[in-house]
N, C-alpha and C positions, 0 to 999 in steps of 0.2 A: 819507402819507410812505413807507410800506412799498412801495406800488405804484411810486412814483417810484424808489426804490432798486433795485427789481427791474428796471425798464426800463433804468436806467443800466448794470446788470450785463450785460444783453444787448448794449447798444451797445458796451460795452468789448471784447467778443469780436470785434468787426468792425473794429478799427482797421486802418489801412494796413499793409502788410508792413514789417517792420524789416529792416535789413541783417543782423542776427544771425539772424533767422528763416530766411534763405536758406541758411544753412550747415546741413550735415547734422548736426553735433554742436553742443554748447552752447558758451557763452563760456568754459568752463573751459580754461585753457591746457594744451596737451599738451607734455610734456617729450620731447625727442628720445630715442629709444630706450626709451620707456616701454612697459610691458607692454600687450599688446593682448588683447582678448577676442572670441570668436566670437559673432556676433549673427544673429538672424533679423530682417530689416528688413521692415516693412509700410508701403507708401505707401497711405494711406487718405484718404477724404473723408467727413466727417460733416456732416450738414445743420445740426447745432447749432454745430459748431466750425470748419468749413471743412477745408482740407487739413491733414493731420497725418502726421508721421513717427513710427512706433512701433518701438522696438528691444527685442527680447526676448533675454535672455542669462542665464548663470549668475550674473552680477554684479547682476542686477536688471532692471527695466523702466524705459525712458526714453521719454517721449512729448513731442514738440515740436508745439505748435499754431503753424503757420507764419505765419499772418497777424499773430499777436501777439508771437511770440518767447517765448511762455509755455512753460516746461519743467516737466514733472512727473516726479518720481523715486519709485520704490518699490523699496527695496533690502533685502537680507537684514538682519535676520531677518523682514522683512515685517510690521513693527508700526507703521510711521510713513509718512505720505505727505508729500512735500516738493514744493511748487510755487513757482517763482520766475521772474522775468524781469529781464534787465539794464536795459531801458528804464525800468521802474518803480523799480529799485534796491531791490526788496523781496522777501522770501522768507517763505512761509507753511508752517508745519509743524504737523501734527495727527495724532493716532492714527488708524490705518487704520479702525477700527470706527466712528469719528466723522466720517470724511471723506465729503463729498457735493459733487459738482460744483455750484458756485454758480449756474450757468446753469440746471441742473435744478431747483434750489430755486425760482428765479424762475418757471419754467414751471408748477410745481405750483400757484402762486397762481391760475393761469388754468385749472385742472383739465385740464392738458395734460401728460402725462408717460407715458413708456414703462415706467418702472420697475415699475409695479404690474400690468402685463399678465400674465395667467396663460397659461403655455405648456405644450405637451406635445410629446414627440418624435414625428416623423412619417416618419423615414427617414434615409438617408445619401447622400452624394455625394462627388465628388472634384474639387478645383480647386487649381491651383498645386502639383500633385503631393502635396497634403495630403488625408488622409482627414477628411471633414467630417460633422457631424451637422446634421440639419434639425429645427427646432422651429417650431411655429406656435401662435397663440393658440387657446384652447379655444372651442368653440361656446357654452359658458355665458358666457364673457367677452364675446363678440360680442353675445349676446342682452342682457346687462346694459347694455352700452354703448349699444345702440339705445334701450333704455328710458330711460336717463339723458339721451340727446340729445333724445328726444321731450319730456322734461320740462324741457329747457333747463338741465340740471345740468352738462353738459360742452360744450365748444366744438366747432364743426364740424371742427376740425383734429385732434381727439382720435382715437386709433387705434381701429379697429373690428376689423380682422383684421391680424395681424402675422406676418411670416416672419423667422426668425432662423437664420442659418447660421454655424457656427463649428467650431472643433476642440477636442477634449478629449484629444488624443494628442500634443501638442507636448512636447518633453523639457525643460519648464521648470516651476518651482514653480507649483502650481495657484493660489496666491494672486495670481500675476500675471494670470491669467484674471479673477479677481474684481476686480482693480484696473481692468482694461480695461472691464469691465461698468460699474463705477462711473464711470469717466471719461466714457464715452459715455452714461451714464444709462440703462442697459439692464436688462431683467429678469435676475434671478440664476439662471442655469442651469449655471454652471461652464464656459463655453466661451470660448475666445479668439475674439472676434467678427470675422467677415470680411464679412458681408453682412446688412443689415437693411432691410426695406421693409414698408410697411403701407398698407392702405386706410383712409381717414379716415371719420368719421361722415358727412361730406358727399360720400362716394364718390370722393374724389380719391386717386390712387395716389402715394405718396411714397417716394422712395429716400432712406432715412435714413443708411445707412452703406454705402460702396462701397470695396472694396479693389482698387486698380489694379495693384499689383505686390507680389510677395513674393520676397525674395532673401536669400541668405546673404552676409555680409561680416564684417569685423572693425572694431572701434573701439578707440581707446586706453582703457584701464581708467579713466584720469583723466576721461573723458567722463561717467562715472557718479559723479564726486565731487560732494559738496554744497558750493556756494560759501560762503565765510566772510566775504565783504566786502559783504553785503547787509543792509538793515535789516529787522528782524522785522515781520511783518504779523499783525494779529489775525484777519483774514478773508481768504479766498482772493481775493476781488475786488479787494483792495488791491494785488495783484501785477499788475493790468492797467492799460493805458493807456486814456484816454477816446477816443471816436470816435463815428461815427454811421453808420447803415445802415438804409435802408428795408426791405431784405430781412430783417434781423435783427428789426426791429419787427413785420413781418408774421408771422414765425415765432413771436414771443412771443405774438401774439394768436391763434395757431393757424390761420392762413390758408394 
């Protein structure tokens, strides 16, 4: 039964696009003349979630999973995570220290997760006019993974060598970086993630996170408001619609 629930969680993330998901902001109505807030917008694609819009600001962080219309908010004082979607009519709220992406939880059942990869700093670079730091998995981690794969303890899609590029110098609360790492199920190194790729145990190269565009803009402050007209959900996956995708199933199995 637990396996079946996990598979359903994966399928839920791959539902067809909703009308709401095509909008840059959430379904929260914007009042004419309402206060606006400066944001740094990131157009990203994650192999786990698909296309995502991420907005960083002094008002908090907002992430939209575009296929699903799923919205995740992390607002000052950065103690609670809020996830909701208008199609499901449900909202999930949980303390930050207890939050874990439900898709990542499912992946763990198949010994396929990036969260436990051991990283070390290897240099710096610049992209999108941002100073970035480069991390990669340790040699000890790679050796351990090879041994586990030889013993059939991990799947062929499990990471063997991982590269992580991100920024630790953006002018936003560092908790927002931790939130992005949790949303994308990444190792905890305190970076706003921009690029992640890895080589799998079966020697396949995987682009896990890609940032296509970074730009400054403004959004109505009301776009960061928590909706009050949705039903409470006990689990994050309750905020998702059902659907199906062979690609999502293959990812779940580590292919």
